[in-house]
C-alpha positions in Angstrom: 28.8 11.4 16.8 26.9 8.1 17.3 23.8 7.8 15.1 20.5 6.9 16.7 18.8 3.8 15.3 15.1 4.4 14.6 14.5 0.9 15.9 15.7 2.1 19.3 13.1 4.8 19.3 10.4 2.3 18.6 11.7 0.1 21.4 11.8 2.9 24.0 8.2 3.9 23.0 7.0 0.3 23.4 8.7 0.0 26.8 7.2 3.3 28.0 3.7 2.2 26.9 4.0 -1.3 28.3 5.7 -0.4 31.5 8.2 -3.2 31.2 10.8 -4.6 28.8 8.9 -7.9 28.5 5.6 -6.2 27.5 7.4 -3.8 25.2 9.1 -6.7 23.5 5.8 -8.6 23.1 4.2 -5.5 21.5 7.0 -5.4 19.0 6.9 -9.1 18.3 10.4 -9.6 19.7 11.9 -11.4 22.7 12.8 -9.9 26.0 16.5 -10.9 25.8 16.8 -9.3 22.3 15.2 -6.0 23.5 17.4 -6.0 26.6 20.5 -6.5 24.6 19.5 -3.7 22.1 19.0 -1.3 25.0 22.3 -2.2 26.7 24.2 -1.7 23.5 22.5 1.6 22.9 23.2 2.8 26.4 26.9 2.0 26.1 27.2 3.5 22.6 25.3 6.8 23.5 26.7 7.2 27.0 23.3 7.7 28.6 21.2 5.4 30.8 17.9 5.0 28.9 15.8 2.6 31.1 15.5 2.1 34.8 14.9 -1.6 35.5 13.0 -2.5 38.7 11.2 -5.5 40.3 7.8 -4.2 39.0 8.8 -3.3 35.5 10.8 -0.6 33.8 10.6 3.1 33.3 12.4 5.5 31.0 15.0 7.9 32.3 14.8 11.5 31.2 17.2 10.7 28.3 15.1 7.7 27.3 11.9 9.7 27.3 13.5 12.4 25.2 14.2 9.8 22.5 10.8 8.1 22.9 9.0 11.4 22.3 10.6 11.4 18.8 9.3 7.9 17.9 6.0 8.9 16.3 7.2 11.6 14.0 10.4 9.7 13.1 8.2 6.8 12.0 6.0 9.3 10.0 9.1 10.7 8.3 10.3 7.2 7.3 6.8 6.4 5.9 6.9 9.7 4.1 10.3 8.9 2.6 9.0 5.5 1.4 5.9 7.1 -0.2 7.9 9.9 -1.8 10.2 7.4 -3.3 7.3 5.4 -4.6 5.9 8.6 -6.1 9.2 9.3 -7.9 9.0 5.8 -9.4 5.5 6.6 -10.7 3.7 4.5 -8.1 0.4 5.6 -6.7 -0.1 3.8 -3.4 -0.2 4.2 0.3 -2.2 3.4 3.4 -4.3 5.4 5.8 -5.7 4.0 9.0 -8.5 6.2 10.4 -10.1 6.1 13.8 -13.3 8.0 14.8 -16.0 8.3 17.4 -19.4 6.7 16.9 -21.4 9.7 15.9 -18.8 10.5 13.3 -19.1 7.1 11.8 -22.4 7.7 10.1 -21.9 11.4 9.2 -18.3 12.5 8.7 -16.5 9.2 8.0 -18.4 8.2 4.9 -17.7 11.6 3.3 -14.0 11.3 4.2 -13.6 7.8 2.8 -15.6 8.7 -0.3 -13.4 11.7 -0.9 -10.3 9.7 -0.5 -11.5 7.0 -2.9 -12.1 9.7 -5.5 -8.9 11.7 -5.0 -6.5 9.0 -4.1 -7.8 5.7 -5.5 -4.4 4.0 -5.0 -4.5 4.5 -1.2 -5.8 1.7 1.0 -8.0 2.9 3.8 -9.2 1.2 7.0 -11.4 2.5 9.7 -12.0 1.6 13.4 -14.7 3.1 15.6 -13.5 4.0 19.1 -14.1 6.8 21.6 -11.6 9.7 21.6 -9.3 8.5 24.5 -8.9 5.1 22.8 -8.3 6.8 19.4 -5.5 8.8 20.8 -3.9 5.7 22.4 -4.0 4.0 19.0 -2.4 7.0 17.4 0.4 7.1 20.0 1.0 3.4 19.5 1.3 3.9 15.8 -1.7 1.7 15.1 -3.7 4.4 13.3 -2.6 7.4 11.3 -5.5 9.9 11.7 -7.9 10.2 14.6 -11.2 12.1 14.6 -12.0 13.2 18.2 -14.0 15.6 20.2 -13.5 17.7 23.3 -15.8 19.6 25.6 -15.1 23.0 27.1 -13.0 22.4 30.2 -11.5 19.1 29.0 -8.1 20.7 28.5 -7.9 22.0 32.1 -5.0 20.3 33.9 -4.2 18.2 30.8 -0.6 18.4 29.5 -0.4 18.6 25.7 1.2 15.6 24.0 4.3 16.9 22.2 4.1 14.0 19.7 0.6 14.9 18.4 -0.8 17.7 16.4 -4.5 18.6 16.9 -6.5 20.8 14.5 -10.1 22.0 15.1 -12.7 21.1 12.5 -15.8 22.9 13.9 -18.4 22.8 16.7 -21.0 20.2 17.2 -23.9 21.7 19.1 -25.9 19.7 21.6 -29.7 19.4 21.7 -32.2 18.3 24.3 -34.3 15.4 23.1 -37.7 15.0 24.8 -41.0 13.3 24.3 -44.6 14.1 25.3 -44.8 10.5 26.4 -42.3 10.8 29.3 -43.9 9.5 32.5 -44.1 10.6 36.0 -42.1 13.7 37.1 -40.4 13.8 33.7 -43.8 14.0 31.9 -44.9 16.8 34.2 -41.7 18.8 33.7 -41.8 18.4 29.9 -45.5 19.3 29.7 -44.8 22.5 31.7 -42.0 23.5 29.4 -44.1 23.0 26.3 -47.1 24.8 27.6 -44.8 27.7 28.2 -44.0 27.7 24.5 -40.3 26.9 24.2 -39.6 27.6 20.6 -43.2 27.6 19.4 -43.4 23.9 18.3 -46.4 21.8 19.1 -46.2 19.1 21.8 -46.5 16.4 19.1 -42.8 16.9 18.1 -40.6 19.2 16.2 -37.7 21.6 16.6 -37.6 24.6 18.9 -35.7 27.7 18.1 -34.9 29.1 21.5 -32.3 27.5 23.7 -33.8 25.3 26.5 -32.6 25.8 30.1 -31.6 22.4 31.4 -32.9 23.4 34.9 -36.4 23.3 33.5 -35.9 19.5 33.3 -34.4 19.0 36.7 -37.2 16.6 37.7 -36.9 14.5 34.6 -35.4 11.0 34.2 -32.3 11.2 32.0 -30.6 8.9 29.6 -26.8 9.0 29.7 -24.3 8.2 26.9 -20.6 7.3 26.7 -18.5 7.9 29.9 -17.2 11.3 28.7 -20.6 12.4 27.5 -22.2 11.3 30.8 -19.5 13.3 32.6 -20.3 16.3 30.5 -24.0 15.9 31.2 -23.4 15.8 35.0 -21.2 18.9 34.8 -23.7 20.8 32.7 -26.6 19.9 35.0 -24.5 20.9 38.0 -23.9 24.3 36.4 -27.6 24.6 35.9 -28.1 23.8 39.7 -29.2 20.2 39.8 -28.1 16.6 39.7 -29.8 14.6 36.9 -31.4 11.3 37.7 -29.7 9.1 35.1 -31.8 5.9 34.8 -30.6 4.5 31.4 -27.3 4.5 29.7 -26.4 3.8 26.0 -24.1 5.5 23.5 -26.3 4.3 20.6 -28.1 7.5 19.3 -30.9 5.6 17.7 -31.5 3.7 20.9 -31.5 6.9 22.9 -34.1 8.4 20.6 -36.2 5.2 20.8 -36.1 5.4 24.6 -37.1 9.0 24.5 -40.0 8.2 22.1 -41.2 5.6 24.6 -41.4 8.2 27.3 -38.6 6.7 29.3 -36.5 9.8 29.8 -34.9 12.8 28.2 -31.4 13.1 26.8 -28.7 15.4 25.4 -27.4 14.4 22.0 -25.0 16.1 19.6 -26.2 17.3 16.2 -23.9 14.8 14.4 -25.7 11.9 16.1 -29.1 13.3 15.3 -28.2 14.1 11.7 -28.5 10.4 10.6 -31.1 9.3 13.2 -34.8 9.0 12.3 -36.7 11.3 14.6 -40.2 9.8 15.2 -43.4 11.7 15.7 -43.8 12.9 19.2 -40.1 13.5 19.8 -38.9 17.1 20.1 -35.4 18.4 19.5 -34.5 21.7 21.1 -31.2 23.6 21.1 -29.4 24.2 24.4 -26.8 26.8 25.4 -24.1 27.0 22.7 -21.4 26.8 25.5 -22.3 23.1 25.9 -21.3 22.3 22.3 -18.4 20.0 21.7 -15.4 20.7 19.5 -14.7 18.2 16.7 -11.0 17.8 16.0 -8.6 15.8 13.8 -5.3 14.5 15.3 -2.2 13.1 13.7 1.4 12.4 14.8 3.7 15.4 14.6 5.3 15.3 11.1 2.7 13.0 9.7 1.5 15.5 7.1 4.7 14.9 5.2 3.2 11.5 4.3 1.3 11.9 1.0 -1.4 9.5 1.9 -2.0 11.1 5.3 -1.9 14.5 3.7 -4.7 13.4 1.3 -6.7 12.0 4.3 -6.4 15.4 6.1 -7.6 17.2 3.0 -10.6 14.8 2.8 -11.3 15.4 6.5 -11.2 19.2 6.0 -13.5 18.9 3.0 -16.1 17.0 5.1 -16.0 19.6 7.9 -19.0 21.5 6.4 -21.2 18.6 7.6 -20.8 20.1 11.1 -22.8 23.1 10.0 -26.5 23.3 9.5 -29.8 23.2 11.6 -30.9 20.6 14.0 -32.8 17.8 12.3 -36.6 17.7 12.5 
């Protein structure tokens, strides 16, 4: 039986991701003729067509896709073998490349990296901040080892699971409505009306309410949107509440959102993780909303990656930091 070269799996994955042999070769730091020759030899040896070449690029055949789907966890297994061999030799080394979303950067990530530094001081760690879709693309491309992501209820509808990735839930990150007594125009009237009705019992000067706020009570307010996925979730949540929000400002910087709210320029939905490390100025109020609007925080790795000692240590560090998802909303 002909053996399958791990390099072939990497080439097929690169061609699939790039959409052409030329782009796949460039991603691997190789030449187009060299990759074409490797594929031709593999097709002849294995007895299967692996790539369909066309005028606009190249796509994988079913046989090629079957092999490409194994690329990530085969690479993880090879890395695990290298690190296991190093461990046998008494070496303590490894590498973990972590990706995470912005609000995890100031809350979860420092705890994860500190834990890794304490428990695996020989492991080199790097971190890149990207939104979840980009983090998953980096993971599929083998450019990061561990991705911290989040999903909202309904995100999985119509989405096919990736057989090359393993996702584990860490906890829930509740959302809160951030408002200010200084909001102007229709927004100010709506907010004043809600506060005079006593949502949660906090004074209008600022604070934290205890009862969940109905988004519909702010249907006339001006809204501040976040990243594209968060903005989409805001639109969907408001639609469920029976209105279309007037989004007048957009930023995915939590501190900037709170500053805009404090200036009376609008209201916003922010996750607890983002609020946990953000200074809440006087006059800004943070109120819980329906728990069904919370997002799920998850950690994602390539299938089989847990066999790599350094990645296993990183996952342990991530799980140890998951308790930061618990707790009350900040005042």
